[in-house]
N, C-alpha and C positions, 0 to 999 in steps of 0.2 A: 342507918347504922349506926346506933354510939360506937362509938369509936373509945376503947375502955385506956388504951393509949396514945398519949401526943404524938404524930408522926414523926416530929421534929426530935423529940427524945429516942423514938427508935433510932433515928439516923445516927445519933450521936452513939446508940451503944453497938451499931451494926454498919458500924462505919468504914468497913471493909466489904464491899459487896460487888460479888461476880459483875461482868461487864452484862450477863444475861438477864441476871436480876432488874438491872438498870434500864435495859429496853422495855423488860415488861411492864415497870415501874412510870412511863415517861406516858403523859397526858396529850394525846394530837389530837384531830379530827379523825387519823387512819386507823389509832388503835386500840383493839376491844378495850371498853369498860367498866369498870367497877358500877352496881348497881344498888341505891337500896329504895326501899318505898313505902307507905303507909301498908301496916303487916297487919293493922285493926283491921282494916276495911278488904284486904283478901281473904281475912281467914271469916270474914262474912257472907264467904259466895256460898251456894245454893245451887247445888249439880242438881237436883231432882228435873229439872226439865231432861236432862239427860244419862240419867240415871243408869239404863238400860245399857249406851257405851260408855258409861263412865264404869263401872262394875268391871267391863271386857277390858276396858285398857289397863284399870287397877290388876286385873287377874293375869295380866302377859307380862307387866312391870314386876307384879309379886313373883314369878315364875323364875324370872333373873336368868334369862337365858343363855347371857353370853359374859356370865360372869368369871368363867374359866377364859375367856377370852380375850383380854390384855396384859397376853405374859409374852416374854419370850421363846420361840420353838427354833425347831432346828432350821426353820426355815428364814431365820432372822441371817442372811447372807453376811461374812464375812466381810465388809467393806474398807476401803483404802480411803477417809478421809482425806488425807494429806492429795492424795492423786488430783485432787478437788483442784481447778480452777478456780483464783480467790475470790471472784466474782460469785461463782455457783453456790461455794462453801456458806459466803454472808449472805445470798440469797434464802439458802435451802435454811440456814439456822433462824433466817427471821422469819420464816414462812413457820417452824416448830415454834418457835418463842411465841408469836402472834395467836399461834395455835392452841398453845398450851394456856395463855392469858383468858382467852375467850372462854375453852372450856371451865379453867379454875373459877372464871368468874361468876357462871353460871353456878358451879355447886356452893360457894359463898352467899351468893344470895338463894339460892335454895335451902341449904342449910337452915340461913338464918330467919327463913319462913318458917320450918319444923321447929325450930328452938320456941318461937315466940307466939306462935299458933295455937289453938284450941280443938279447933274444926277436923274432927279426925280425919273425911277424905281428903280436908286442903294438907295436912300433916303428912296421910300417907304418902301422898304424890311427889310433895316435894323432900319425903325421906330417901324416897327411890331416886328420882331426877340426881337429889344430890349424890347418892352414891354413885351414878352411872358417870359424872362430870369427874366426883374424884379420880376415878380410872382411867378416864382419859385423859387428863392432866399428868398423872402419877404415869403412867406410858411414857407419854410426850417426853416427860424429864427425864427417864429413864434410855430415851431417844439420847436424849442431849447430850450425855455422860459419853458417850460415841465420839465427841466433837472436846470432851475433857471439859464441857461444861456442863450449869445445872442453873435452875429456878430457887432461888428459899422462898418454898410457897408462905409456909408460915409469916415473912417477914411483908412478904408482897401483901399479904387478905388483912394486915395491922397497917401498910403505909401506902398503900394504893388508894390516890385521891377517889371516893365514892361521888357519884350523882345522883341526883334523887329523881327518880321517874314516879309520877302517879299511875297505880294500877292498870289502869287503860295502857297507859302507854306501853307498861312491859309485856303486857298482854302483846301486844302488836309489834312490836319489837323484837321479842323474846319469840314466839309464833314462825315471823319472817328468818331470824337469825339461827331456828331449827333445821326450818325447814331448806333455807339456800345453802347451809349447811351439808345437808341430804343431798342434796343436787348438785353442791360441787363433788362430794365426797366420794358418788357412785360414778357421777360422769370422768373424772382420774382415776376410778378402778376402771371402768371399764375400756377406757381408751389404754390403759397400761398393760390391759390384759390383752389386749390387741398387737402390744410393742412392746413385750418384757423387757425386750434389751433398750429401754429406754425409761425402767424403772430404778431412778438414783438414788434411791433408798429404800430399805425392807419395809420399814414400818407403813408403805402403800398399799403391801399385802392385807394389810388388816382393815381396811377401807369397807369393801362390802360391809359386814357383822356392824363394824361401829355406825355406820350413816343409818343402820337402822336403830340405834340408841336417838341418835337424831330425828329419827323421823317418828319416833312412836313420843317424844319428848312434843315435836310441834301437835301431836295430835290429843294431847293434853290441852296445851293452852285452845286450839282450836273446839275444844268443848267446853274449857271456861269461858269462852266467849259465846259459843251458841247457846250454853245457857241461861246468859243476861242478854236479848237480842241488842237492847237500847244500842252496846258496845257496838252494836254494825250498824244503827243506820243514822238519819238525821246528820247533825255536824261532824257527826265521829267518822261521816265516810270522809271528810276531810282531811282529817288526820291520817285515816289509814294511807292515804295517797301520797302523804309526806312524807310514812313511815315506806311505804313501797319504793318511792322515787330515792330517799337519802339509805338503804342499805341495797339497792341495785347501785347505784352511783358509787357510795363507797365500796362496793367491791371491785368495780368496774376501777377505780383510780387506784387501788389496793394493790390489784393483778398486775395492772403498766408498770407499776414499782418493783417488778420482780422480774426483770425481761430475761434475763441467763436461764433462772429455774422453771419457765415455761419451754424456753427453747431446747433446754439438755433433757427435758420430757414427751420433744417432740408436742407440742402445743402451742397451733398459734389461740392468740390469746381472745380476741375478736370472735371467734369462733367456738371457745371454749364458753364464756360470758354470756354470748346469745342462747346455748344451747341452755345451762346453767338457769337464765332468765326464762325459759321455755319449760324445763318443767318446774320448777317454783311456781310458774303462774296458772300450770296444769293443777298443782296439788291447792295452793291457794284457794280458786272456786270452790271449793265445800264449804268455804266459811267466811268469804272478802263478798264484800256485795259490787265490786268490780274489782277489775284488770290494767294495769299498765298497757298503751298499743303497741305491743312488740311491733306490728308489720311497719308502724310510720317509721320514718328513717329520719325525721326530726329529733324523735327522740335518744338512737343510739348515735345524733350528730354532738347532740348535747351532752352526752354522756361520754365522746371524744374530746369535747373541748374541755371538759370539766379534767382531767388526766393533764393539756396542757398547761392549765390556769395551775396545776399543782402541783407539775414541774416548775413554772413560775415563781411558785411560791418557796420550793423547797432551794431553787437558786437565791432567791433573797436572802433566806435565812441563813446559808452559806458564805455569803455577803458579810452578813452582820453592818454594826454600825450604823449612823443615823438615814443613811442613803438606802441601806439594805431594807429599814423598817419599814420606811415608808414607801419601800416598793414592794413590802409583804402586804400593809395594809392598803396598796390599789390592788395586789391581785386577789387578797381576802372579800373587797368588797363586789371584784370583778364574780368571785367564786358565786355571791351572793345573788349576784345581778341572773347569773347561769342556772341556779336553782328555780329562782323564780319563772325566769324562762322552760325551763322542764316541768313545772308544777303545771302553767297554764297550755298544756299539753294537753288534748282532752284525752280520757280515758276512754275505759268499756264497760259497759253492763255486764252487769252478773246475774244470771238466775243461780241461788245457790240452792243443792240438792242437799234434802235433808238426812245426808248420810255421814257417815265419818270413814274412814278408811284405818285400818289398825293394822292393817302388811302396805309395804313399801309398796309404787310403783315401779318397776324391772324396763 
């Protein structure tokens, strides 16, 4: 994305930013990123090979069935934020800010694609998806007001560091992000429906309809990939495996960084992650030619090792100084080696059914 304003200049103009905006601005391995890409290449996409399914999906998005969903209602319970234990409050806020940043990242990328494009199919799609992600981000920001904080999204869009990805990497990563987002939201929603006393914040009541947006966005990227079969063949299978492992491992590490958040909801992090991985793998069989072998204990052992390494990196960060930096470099190297070991674990082949799921799998 062409940045019209220098971030350094912006920081002098917005020299007093609240802590939540600063957190959203951070660029680390675990924090959601903002992306830019080759918009001209994306504009050349031809959806003719999947036209029937494409038109059905676009019609569904155009109907906008959830347009009135992201508003507070009488179901928004009165909650005493000050009564939360400090660590739980911190992790809940971190969850909300991270979720907002991820949603707004999609909004910014999709909006830019619509602005730059001339392909009517692609512009219409990204217009609808940008609309949805904007609603999600704004709804979370409204929830943050209960904590007396909020994220300056206008500043965030201008000052956040952008990462360049080729279009095909955008497809793989965003498809997985949308589908794993669906799996996460519906798993939490189902759990809290069974255990309403564990619902630590009213926003979770909105997750069922919310995850339907995530699901349909993932469907769009599935169709974009199926419209160009070479994206799912040859050496691109290696990239698909890379993104599967990267997205799953990042989620696992990020979830273990919020132990009090999950404990308060009565969620066992390892069991929860395995269920999310299972749902995501079931869905991604519609398009990916391979899937991770979730029955292989070595896979989960390596995910767990990544959590331990991440904790060591955090400890080194907090220590600071020369010794801390040396320790951090050592553990960053260990993380790289562990990811290589993850990558060497065999995957399962997948016979791709030529269908698209326009409705979520409940």
